[in-house]
C-alpha positions as CSV (number, residue, x, y, z in Angstrom):
1,M,292.4,169.9,160.8
2,S,294.2,171.7,158.0
3,L,295.1,168.3,156.3
4,E,293.8,164.8,156.8
5,V,295.4,161.9,154.9
6,E,293.8,158.5,155.1
7,D,295.0,155.2,153.6
8,L,296.8,156.9,150.8
9,H,298.1,154.7,148.0
10,V,300.1,156.2,145.1
11,S,302.0,154.5,142.2
12,Y,304.3,155.5,139.4
13,G,302.7,153.6,136.6
14,R,302.5,150.0,137.9
15,I,305.1,150.6,140.6
16,P,303.5,151.2,144.0
17,I,305.3,153.8,146.1
18,L,302.9,154.8,148.9
19,H,301.1,151.9,150.7
20,G,298.5,153.4,153.0
21,V,299.8,156.6,154.4
22,D,297.9,158.1,157.3
23,F,298.7,161.4,159.0
24,S,297.1,164.8,159.8
25,V,298.2,168.4,160.3
26,R,296.4,170.7,162.7
27,D,295.5,174.2,161.8
28,G,298.7,176.4,161.9
29,Q,301.0,173.4,162.7
30,A,304.4,172.9,161.1
31,V,305.4,169.3,160.7
32,G,308.4,167.5,159.1
33,I,308.6,164.3,157.0
34,L,311.8,162.4,157.5
35,G,313.1,159.1,156.1
36,H,315.7,157.4,153.9
37,N,316.0,158.2,150.2
38,G,313.4,156.3,148.1
39,M,310.9,155.9,150.8
40,G,308.2,158.0,149.2
41,K,308.7,161.5,150.7
42,T,308.6,163.4,147.4
43,T,305.8,161.2,146.1
44,L,303.7,162.1,149.1
45,L,304.1,165.8,148.5
46,K,303.3,165.5,144.8
47,A,300.2,163.5,145.6
48,L,299.1,166.2,148.2
49,I,299.4,169.0,145.7
50,G,297.8,167.0,142.9
51,H,300.8,166.3,140.6
52,L,300.3,162.5,141.0
53,P,297.0,160.6,140.9
54,V,295.8,158.8,144.0
55,R,295.1,155.1,143.5
56,K,293.3,154.7,146.8
57,G,292.6,156.7,149.9
58,T,291.5,160.2,150.8
59,I,293.0,163.7,151.1
60,R,290.9,166.3,153.0
61,F,292.0,169.9,153.0
62,F,290.3,172.1,155.6
63,G,287.5,169.5,155.6
64,E,287.0,169.3,151.8
65,D,287.8,166.1,149.9
66,V,290.4,167.1,147.3
67,T,291.6,163.6,146.5
68,R,290.7,164.0,142.8
69,A,290.9,167.8,142.6
70,P,293.3,169.3,140.0
71,T,296.4,171.2,141.3
72,H,295.0,174.6,140.4
73,R,291.9,174.0,142.6
74,R,294.1,173.0,145.5
75,A,296.2,176.1,145.0
76,R,293.1,178.4,144.9
77,A,291.9,176.7,148.1
78,G,295.1,177.8,149.8
79,M,297.8,175.1,149.2
80,G,301.3,176.2,148.1
81,Y,304.1,174.0,146.9
82,V,307.9,174.5,146.6
83,P,309.3,171.4,144.8
84,Q,312.7,169.8,145.2
85,G,315.0,171.5,142.8
86,R,313.1,174.8,143.2
87,G,311.2,174.8,139.9
88,I,311.6,178.5,139.1
89,F,311.2,179.8,135.6
90,P,314.9,180.3,134.7
91,A,314.3,182.4,131.6
92,L,312.1,184.9,133.5
93,S,313.2,187.8,135.7
94,V,312.8,187.5,139.5
95,M,309.9,190.0,139.3
96,D,308.2,188.0,136.6
97,N,308.6,184.8,138.6
98,L,306.9,186.5,141.5
99,R,304.1,187.8,139.2
100,M,303.5,184.2,138.1
101,G,303.1,183.3,141.7
102,C,300.3,185.8,142.0
103,A,298.2,184.1,139.3
104,G,294.7,183.5,140.7
105,V,295.1,185.9,143.6
106,S,292.6,188.7,143.8
107,G,293.8,192.3,144.2
108,S,296.9,194.0,143.1
109,D,300.0,191.9,142.2
110,A,302.2,194.7,143.2
111,A,300.8,194.9,146.7
112,V,301.1,191.1,147.2
113,I,304.7,191.1,145.9
114,E,305.6,194.1,148.1
115,R,304.3,192.3,151.2
116,V,306.2,189.1,150.3
117,L,309.5,191.0,149.6
118,D,309.4,192.5,153.0
119,G,310.1,189.0,154.3
120,F,312.8,188.4,151.7
121,P,314.9,191.6,151.4
122,R,317.7,189.7,149.7
123,L,315.5,189.6,146.6
124,K,314.9,193.3,146.3
125,P,318.1,194.2,144.5
126,L,317.7,191.2,142.2
127,L,314.2,191.9,140.7
128,E,315.5,192.5,137.2
129,R,317.9,189.6,137.2
130,V,317.0,186.5,135.2
131,G,316.1,183.6,137.6
132,G,318.5,181.2,136.0
133,T,321.5,183.4,136.8
134,L,320.9,183.4,140.6
135,S,322.9,181.3,143.0
136,G,321.3,178.1,144.3
137,G,320.4,179.8,147.6
138,E,318.9,182.8,145.8
139,Q,316.8,180.5,143.6
140,Q,315.5,178.7,146.7
141,I,314.5,182.0,148.3
142,L,312.8,183.0,145.0
143,A,310.9,179.7,144.8
144,L,309.7,180.2,148.4
145,A,308.7,183.8,147.8
146,R,306.9,182.9,144.6
147,A,304.9,180.2,146.4
148,L,304.0,182.8,149.1
149,C,302.7,185.2,146.4
150,G,299.8,182.8,146.1
151,E,298.8,183.7,149.6
152,P,298.6,180.1,150.8
153,Y,297.3,178.9,154.2
154,F,299.3,175.7,153.9
155,L,302.7,175.2,152.4
156,L,304.5,172.1,151.1
157,L,308.3,172.2,150.9
158,D,310.5,169.5,149.4
159,E,314.1,169.5,150.6
160,P,314.4,173.3,150.8
161,T,318.0,173.3,152.3
162,E,319.5,171.0,149.6
163,G,322.7,172.5,148.3
164,I,322.2,175.8,150.1
165,Q,324.8,177.7,152.1
166,P,324.2,177.8,155.9
167,S,323.5,181.5,156.1
168,I,320.6,181.2,153.7
169,V,319.3,178.0,155.4
170,D,319.2,180.0,158.6
171,S,317.4,182.9,156.9
172,I,314.8,180.5,155.4
173,A,314.2,178.8,158.7
174,E,313.7,182.1,160.4
175,T,311.2,183.3,157.8
176,L,309.2,180.1,157.9
177,S,309.1,180.1,161.7
178,E,307.9,183.7,161.7
179,L,305.2,183.0,159.2
180,N,304.1,179.9,161.2
181,R,304.0,181.9,164.4
182,T,302.5,185.2,163.3
183,Q,300.3,184.1,160.3
184,K,299.5,180.6,161.4
185,L,300.8,179.2,158.1
186,A,300.6,175.4,158.2
187,I,303.7,173.7,156.8
188,V,304.7,170.3,155.8
189,V,308.4,170.1,155.0
190,V,310.4,167.1,153.7
191,E,313.9,167.6,154.9
192,Q,317.1,165.8,156.0
193,N,318.6,168.7,157.8
194,L,317.7,167.9,161.4
195,E,318.7,171.3,162.8
196,F,316.4,173.0,160.2
197,L,313.5,170.7,161.2
198,T,314.1,171.3,164.9
199,G,313.8,175.1,164.3
200,I,310.5,174.8,162.4
201,A,308.5,171.7,163.2
202,S,306.6,170.8,166.3
203,E,306.2,167.2,165.2
204,V,308.1,165.0,162.7
205,F,306.7,161.9,161.0
206,Y,309.0,159.3,159.6
207,I,308.2,157.3,156.5
208,Q,309.5,153.9,155.7
209,K,308.8,151.9,152.6
210,G,305.8,154.1,151.6
211,R,304.2,154.2,155.1
212,I,304.2,156.6,158.0
213,T,305.5,154.4,160.7
214,G,305.8,156.8,163.6
215,K,306.4,160.3,164.8
216,V,309.0,162.0,167.0
217,D,309.4,165.2,168.9
218,P,312.2,167.2,167.1
219,K,313.8,167.8,170.5
220,T,314.8,164.1,170.5
221,F,317.1,164.7,167.5
222,A,319.8,165.3,170.2
223,D,319.8,161.5,170.3
224,L,322.4,160.9,167.6
225,D,321.5,157.3,167.3
226,L,317.9,158.2,166.4
227,A,319.1,160.8,163.9
228,G,321.3,158.4,162.2
229,E,318.6,155.8,162.0
230,L,316.2,158.1,160.4
231,T,318.5,159.8,157.9
232,A,321.2,157.3,156.9
233,A,321.2,156.2,153.3
234,S,319.3,153.0,152.8
């Protein structure tokens, strides 16, 4: 397994958010996490990457217990993360953002960046632009490209289509699907866009009140009642 999560409990201060999350991701699998706002989706990703401490439970990454490991160790082990809101460095150029993504990667930064840009040609004419001047969609592409500069085996994405125009959403979905298919990049994506999930994920877990309570085949999203149940505001 790429990822095994057992009985995960996470709190913000004294406020418990996750109450015993259990799920796993097979090597090279792409899965989605779906649920109402406030159910713990973002908290789950932050715990997986190490931005939030785990109160109880276990996270295993390719068989290694990383429950207490710092974020940089998880990144060096092959875990990448694209946070909600993109999290780029707005005062740095596109190129310098990509260089920051190469930190800790052996070999030439230029060679890594060149390979990543082949999958994101939209960024090539923007390399000298300051990140904060890009459109929301361009910033999302940059955030994803920067994460891939770390050469991860496993990628966590939090609401990658939020506020993005449909053409860029389609482009991101196509790129992720290609990476999953050709490079066996494992993916966990938190997302409310059902069409996007259908195009990427082979399995979707849904989270309710801090627990994974089931999973669905993305093909069943054609059932509008189910889609509404899983995504309507609480």
